[in-house]
KOLDO-559831 format. One record per atom (N, C-alpha, C): residue in one letter; x, y, z. Coordinates in steps of 0.05 Angstrom, whole numbers, plus 5000, padded with zeros to 4 digits. Atoms other than C-alpha are relative to their C-alpha. Layout:
<pts>
aXYZ
...
</pts>
This chain:
<pts>
m498049754987
m225920251177
m498750115025
r500949864976
r220720501223
r499249835022
f499350174979
f220819871264
f501750055015
r497449994998
r227519951266
r500950225025
l500149734990
l226720671292
l499550025027
i501450004980
i221820491343
i501549825028
l498650204979
l225719901376
l502450135002
c497249904984
c232520291381
c499450225020
v500749814980
v229220901414
v498749835025
c500850114975
c225220441463
c501949945011
l498350094981
l231220061485
l501550225010
l498149764993
l235120711489
l498550105025
l501349874979
l229220981539
l498949865017
c500550234975
c228120301575
c501649865005
g497550214992
g234020001582
g500950015026
c499249984978
c238320021640
c504150014996
r497149895001
r246020311652
r501149685006
r498750244993
r250719681657
r501750035026
s498849974971
s255019971719
s498549975021
t502450014975
t248720031766
t500549825009
p500650164972
p249519651830
p496649974999
s502850124995
s242719251836
s499849915036
f501150084973
f239019131905
f497549915007
a502850125001
a232818811930
a498950265013
c501349834983
c228019341951
c497449925016
d502150024977
d224619542011
d497850134993
y502349805020
y217419821983
y499450215029
h500949874980
h215720042050
h501850255012
e498049744999
e222420492057
e499350174983
v500849835022
v221020741991
v497650165008
e502549794998
e213721002007
e500750155021
a499349814980
a216221272071
a501050274996
r499149835006
r219921742032
r499150244980
l501949935019
l214921951982
l498650285004
e501749824991
e211422541972
e498850024975
e501449985023
e205722701918
e501850134978
g498249785014
g209022961857
g503049904992
d497250045007
d215822671862
d499649844979
l499650125033
l218922351805
l502149705015
l499150304992
l220221561815
l502249874976
f498550095026
f226121341770
f501449735010
r499250344996
r228020511768
r501949974980
c497850135023
c233720161727
c499649675014
g499850355003
g232119401720
g503049894999
t496650105004
t237818951710
t499949714982
g499850265023
g236618621639
g502050054987
l497249965011
l243018501598
l500050154979
v500649915023
v240118781537
v499650374999
g500549714989
g237919471576
g502850055008
r497449884998
r245119491604
r501550094984
m499049965020
m248019451547
m499550264987
v501149745016
v243720061507
v500250215012
t499449814980
t243820501567
t503550075003
s497250014990
s250920431574
s501050244980
m499249785023
m251121011508
m499150245017
d499849784986
d248021451560
d501350045028
r497249974984
r254221671600
r499450185024
e501049854976
e251022151646
e497549795013
g502650054989
g244721671658
g500649805025
e499850184985
e242821221721
e497949834993
f502350184999
f236421021706
f498849964970
s500850105030
s232320701649
s496950094994
h503150004999
h224720951664
h500050195029
v500749794982
v221021531709
v496949915000
g502750014992
g213521551736
g500150275017
i500549744981
i210622061773
i498249945030
v501850084972
v208221881848
v497050195002
v502349954995
v201021951858
v498549905016
c501550154983
c196521801915
c497749944988
h502450125017
h190721361882
h498649785012
k502150244988
k185121001915
k501949925031
g498750094968
g188421071984
g502449905003
e496850114993
e195920791964
e501650174978
w498249905022
w202121071933
w500249934978
s499849985025
s202421011861
s501350144976
v498049885022
v206421141800
v498350034982
v501149935031
v203621451737
v502449954979
h498050025022
h208121251676
h499049934973
a500650085024
a208721201604
a500849794986
v497950275003
v210920501585
v498949884978
p500950245026
p210919981518
p500449755020
h500050315001
h210219231523
h499549995031
e500350094967
e207519221601
e496350004994
p502750044999
p200219011582
p498349945027
e501850034976
e194919011637
e498849725000
f502450225007
f190118521606
f500949964972
q499750135025
q190218111542
q498650274977
g501749785015
g188618651486
g500350195010
d498449724986
d191919171523
d501050214979
f498649915016
f195019721485
f502650175016
d498049904987
d201320081506
d499450245005
r501349714991
r199020761542
r502050105026
v499449904978
v199721151603
v499149855022
k501350194976
k199120691668
k500450135024
c500749974963
c197420731745
c500849715011
e500250204988
e200320281789
e501350025026
p498549994972
p202420131858
p503449984999
v496349924995
v209920361881
v500549624992
a499050274996
a210719601893
a500849824966
d500850085024
d208019391821
d502750094978
f497849815019
f213219901789
f502249995003
l497350155003
l219419681819
l499849795001
g500050284990
g217619001832
g500549824975
r499950075031
r217918861754
r502849815002
y497550134995
y225418621772
y500549925030
a499050194975
a228018131831
a501550225010
e498349764987
e232918741844
e499750224982
v500749765021
v232319451824
v501650205014
v498949804994
v235920101831
v497150184995
y501449784990
y231220701849
y501050184999
g499649794996
g231321421853
g497950235006
i502049814995
i227021891884
i501050334997
y499249704997
y227622611864
y497150215002
r502749794992
r222923191885
r500650304988
p500349685019
p221523791836
p500350255021
q499849814977
q223324431872
q497950244993
v501749805008
v217324751868
v497849915030
e502150074987
e210924851922
e499049745001
a501550165002
a207524291945
a497149954981
e502950005007
e201024521921
e500249944962
k499350065027
k204424551850
k500849714993
r499750294997
r206823831861
r497749854994
h502050125010
h200123611871
h498550004980
l501449965028
l197523971812
l501349864978
a498450125025
a202723631765
a499049755003
a501250304995
a200222941802
a497650004982
r503350015005
r192723081786
r500150004963
h499349975035
h195523251709
h500549714991
a498750245007
a199522601707
a496649744998
l502550204999
l192322211733
l498750054977
r501049845018
r188922611678
r500449784973
q498450095024
q193122321624
q499849675006
y500850294995
y192321561652
y496949925003
e503650035000
e183821681657
e499850024975
k501149985031
k184421901586
k501149794988
r498650215015
r188521301568
r501550044976
v498749895020
v193021661530
v502649864991
p498450235017
p197921201481
p502650095005
f497849994996
f204521131496
f501750114964
d498849835025
d209121571436
d502049854996
h497850215009
h212521041400
h501550214977
d498949755019
d214521721351
d502450125011
y498649824985
y218122001410
y500150244993
n500249805012
n215722631387
n499450215023
t500849894987
t215823141433
t498050325001
e502149815009
e212023721397
e497449784999
d502750115012
d205523251398
d499449855028
t500950104972
t202723151467
t497849795010
t501550175006
t197222691445
t500849675007
r498350264994
r202122131462
r502250065013
l497849954978
l207022111509
l502249685007
y497650194987
y213921721529
y500250125028
c500649964970
c215521691598
c501750215010
t498649734994
t220622281610
t498450174985
e502249825011
e215322651561
e497750045023
l501949934983
l210222581609
l500650095025
a499649844975
a214122831672
a500650244990
e498949735005
e216823401634
e496950174993
y502949905001
y209123511603
y497750065024
c501949974980
c205023501667
c501750245021
y499849794986
y210023981706
y500950264978
a500349745012
a210524461651
a498150104996
l503549914997
l202724541656
l500050225027
v500449834977
v204724821724
v502650155005
g498149795001
g210725231699
g502049915009
l497750084994
l216424821719
l501749844980
p499050105021
p221024611666
p501449725011
l498650214990
l223823941690
l502749994991
s498250015017
s228823861641
s502150244998
q498449765009
q231324581632
q500849974975
g498649965031
g231724451559
g501949805000
r497850205013
r236323941561
r498849764981
r500750235017
r236123381506
r502449864992
t497250155011
t240422771486
t500049954968
e499750025024
e242322771414
e500549734999
v499950225011
v241622111380
v500849944969
t499650005029
t245021891312
t500449664999
f499050245002
f244021171288
f499650034974
p500549955025
p243820991213
p496849994997
s503249915009
s235720971217
s498550135023
l501449824976
l235021431277
l501450245012
v498749784987
v236722121290
v498050235011
g501549794989
g233822611334
g501350095022
s499449864975
s233523011402
s497749875021
y502150204986
y230322581452
y500850115041
i499949914965
i228822701538
i501049755011
f499550144989
f233122181569
f499850035034
p500649964970
p231822061644
p502750185014
s497549794986
s239322371659
s499250304983
d501449725005
d236022971621
d498850165025
l501949864974
l231523081682
l502450005031
t499149974973
t235622831736
t503250195005
r497749834996
r241423311722
r499050275008
s501849735004
s236323911725
s501350105028
e500249814972
e237324451785
e497050055011
n502749974991
n229624371783
n499149785017
l500150234975
l230423661821
l501649955017
k498050064983
k233023441881
k499549755009
r500550304985
r234322711905
r499550005027
v500150014972
v231522501964
v501049765011
n497750244988
n234621791976
n502750044988
e497250015010
e241621671975
e500649844983
p499250185030
p244921441914
p501449775005
</pts>
């Protein structure tokens, strides 16, 4: 039962919308638009993901991370399952270069969204995200937004900006009902529809 619940939510929050076009990504073009604290959304091209996130009719993306300047390069802090960095690694908050974050797929759709708050607070939110990475905070397989000792992708973004006083989702949640899964979750579309975020790149 618990395995099915984890699998369903994981697919729902990490899948990919079926109707989204894809294209080769110019990482230099992406990085030229970034500012620290931006949210970088992605959607890959996997068949299973496209089938699953077709349920999220408001959504365009499947995953999100917070942009940080780390060790002299643009990187993304994100909470993700099933992407180990080494043998024996566990599902957790990661920090990786933009090219790695977007380059998991040969073709990828991405969106850069800027939280509508002063740059100082965006920088502070990015520092909060880096601390989650440094603490090796585990991925939240229970998808419980009431417990921040474990985080999933959209929950990480919501949490770090809540710490600087900006509710990214404005309280939006997506209700999910399956035979073995009932609950309220933060989907990428719950963030992208927010008035507290503005898209930087063209859709």
